[in-house]
N, C-alpha and C positions, 0 to 999 in steps of 0.2 A: 379468888372471886368467881362466883358462878355466873353462867350466862343467864340463868333464870332462877329467881327466888320465889317460892310459893308459900303462902300462909293463909290463915283463915280470915276472909274478908269481913269486916264489920264497919258499916257506914258511920255509925255514931262515933266509934273510936277514931276513924279516919278524919271525921269532921273536927274532933277535938284536937287532933295532931295539927291540922291545918290552921286552926284558930290560935294555936300556941306558937306559930312561927313568928320569928322576929326578923327585922331587916338583915341582921347578921347571918340568918339561916339561908338567905337568898343569894344565889350566884348572880353577880351583876352582868355577866356576859349572856347567860341564857335566860335570866329573869325567872328562874325556877329554883326550887329547893335544892341546895347542894347535896343533901342526903335524902334518900327515898322516904316518903311518908306513907306510901300505900303498902298493901300486904303482898302485892305481886308486881314485879317491875322487871324491865329489861335494862341491860347495860350495853354500851356501844362496843367496848373492847375488853377482853378478859386480861387479867394480870398474867404476865409470862411466868410459867412454872417449869421446874425441871421436868424432863420428858416423861418420867414415870408418873409423877403427880399430875401432869397434864392429861395423861391417858386415864388415870383414875377419875379425874374430874369429868372427862367425856363419858366414861362408863356410868358414873353416878347420874349425870344429867339424862343420859339415854334411858336408864332404868326408870327415872321419873316420867319421862315421855311415854314409855310403854305402859305405865300405870294409867295414864290419861287416855292413851290410844292402844287398847289391848290387841288390836289387829296388826300392830307394827311388827314387822319381822326384823331379823338381824340386819345390820347395816355395815357397809364398808367404812373403815376409818382411812381418811385421805391425808397424806402428808403434803403440805403446800409450802414451798420455799421461794423466797424472793432472792434472786441471784444478782450479784453486782457485775453484770455483763452488758457491754455496749452492743449496739446493733451490729457492729463489725465483728465483735467476738462471738455473738450468737450465730452469725452466718457460718462460723467455723465448727459449730457443733454438729454431731451426726444428724443427718437428715432422715434416715430410716430408723424404724423401731429397733431397740436393743433388748436384750434379755438379761435379767438379774435373777439369780437363784437365791431366794431367801432361805435363811436357816429354818424357818417355819412357814412353809408354803400354805396357802389357804384357798387358792383357786382350783377349779376342776382340772385334774390332770389331763394332759393331751395324750392321744393314742399314738403310739410309736410303731412304725414298721421298720424293722432292721434287716439289712442284707449283710450277712457275715459269712466267713468261711465255714464249711460244713462242721468241723470239730467244735465250733463255738455256738452252735444253734441252741443246745439245751441250756448252757450257762447263760446265754443272752436272754432267754425266755424266763428261766427260773430264778436266776440270781440278779440279773440286771434290770428286769422288769419291763422288757419290750412286750407289746401286745401281740404283734405278729412278727414272726421270725422265719427267715428262709435264706438259702444260699442262691446260687445261680438259677436254680429251678424255679424260683419265685418270680424272676424277671418276666417271663412270658405271661404269668398270671396277672401281673400288674398291667401289662400291655393290653390284655383282652378283657380288662375290667372285672376280673374275679375279685380283686381287691381295689376298691375305689376310694380316692381321696375325699375327705369330708364325710364319707359314709363308714368306711372301715378303718381309716387312719387319718391323722392330722399332720404328722411329720414323718418323713422318711430319712433314715440315716444309713450309711454304708461304710463298710470297712475298707481301708485304703487298698488292701490286697485285691479288691474287686472293682477298682476304679475303672479299669478298661471294660470289664464285663457289663457295667451299668450304663455305658454311653448310649445304648439304644433307648434309654428312658428319657433322654434329654428333652426331646420334643413333647413327649407325653406329659412329663411332670412340670415342665417350664420352670417357674420360680421355686418349686419344691425340689428341683434336682439337687442331689447332694454335692456340696462344694466345701472346701476347707474354710473359706471366709465366713461361712454361716455355722461352722462347727457341726456340719451334718456329714462330713467325710473325714475319716481319720482312723487312728489305731485305738484310741482310748474309748471303746464303745460304752463302757459303764458310765463314765462321766458325761459323754454325749447324750446318753439316754436320760440321765438325771436332769441335765441342763434343759433339755427340750420338753421333757414330760412335766416337770414341776416349775420351770422358770417362768417369770412374769415379764411381759413386754412393758417397756416404758419408752416415752418419746419426748424429746425436747421441743419447746415452742421457739420458733424463730421470730415470732411477731412481738413477744413481750418477755421480759426477764423473770418469768414465773414458771416453776416446775411443780407438777402435781402427779401423784400416783398413789394407788391404794397400798397400804402396808399391813392391813389386817382387818378383822371384823370385830363386832361387839361381842361375839361369842368366844373370843380368844382370851387367854390370860394376858394381863398387862405385860408381864416379863417377856413373853414371846413377841408381842408387837414391838416392844422396845428394841429387841435384838434385830428385828426386820428393819427398823428405822436406822439403826447404826449401820447395817449393811448397805442400805440405800444411800445414805449420806456419804459413806466411804466410796461407793461406786461413782457418785456424781463428782466428788472431789477428784477422783482418778480421771474421769472423762474431761474435766476442765483444768487439769494440772498445768497445761501449757498456755492457758489463757489468763488465769488469775490464781494467786497463792491461796491455798485452802483456808488460811486464816481470815481472808477477806472475801471469800466467795459468797457466803450466805449472810444476808443482811437482815432477814426476818423469817420467821417460821411459825406456822400454826397447824393445828390438826382440825379437820372438818369431819363431821358425821351427821348425815341426814339433814334435818332442819335446825340443828343446834347452832348456837353462835360459835364461831371459830374459837378454839382454845389455843392461845399463844404459848410458845415454848421458849425457854431460855436457851440461847444459842450455845452456851458453853456445856450444855448437857447432851448435845447431839452426837457426841463421840464417847467411846469407852474410856 
């Protein structure tokens, strides 16, 4: 079922339809026709569909919307999950933002400054994709603002071998200072760069049992968004594995996009 049905409006035809209504056609609770008689109508809730069909429905409705509003740009598709978590259980969820690396990233990549041993400089720049790379010699340049956060780079990572050499940056970088817990200090430079360059932040709500995050855009193929949804659901189940069994964690799911009515999704289709 679509969130919006459009047809050619004709007042005489509509009047005929209304005149032909019988008491059996009227819903006693709402005192309205149980089936639409107009050519354009809204529904309150969409029928749950398998995730791929739900995405196709969203894409179809958004294409209709763009026909009506030609200035409408691409829009994010948001995954919304109702979680079966009590107040006490939600208080145990991570309080700070976490990062998930989707198989098909769609956000603007972050700029990475990497501090690595001298022999790794070329490989880190050319093969691993860091935007700015240096060894010990780059540390004074960060201190004197030759390279500035938010202007030249968004995230700074460092190789474990240089953990002692970078201690002078602690006061300068504050929350951006490389540490193991944030995966900005370690030996696997390639994975660290991919994680922070293309990873997407997500955050749990402690006020209500609802989780929402973007999983794609209307310009992406349905199959890629579907893979991102599978990845996000798997991550949420992992985060909550000590709180609720994954089979009981998600009690409702829908996809939101711009001003369209939410498209509900069959829960058994959220996993591969």
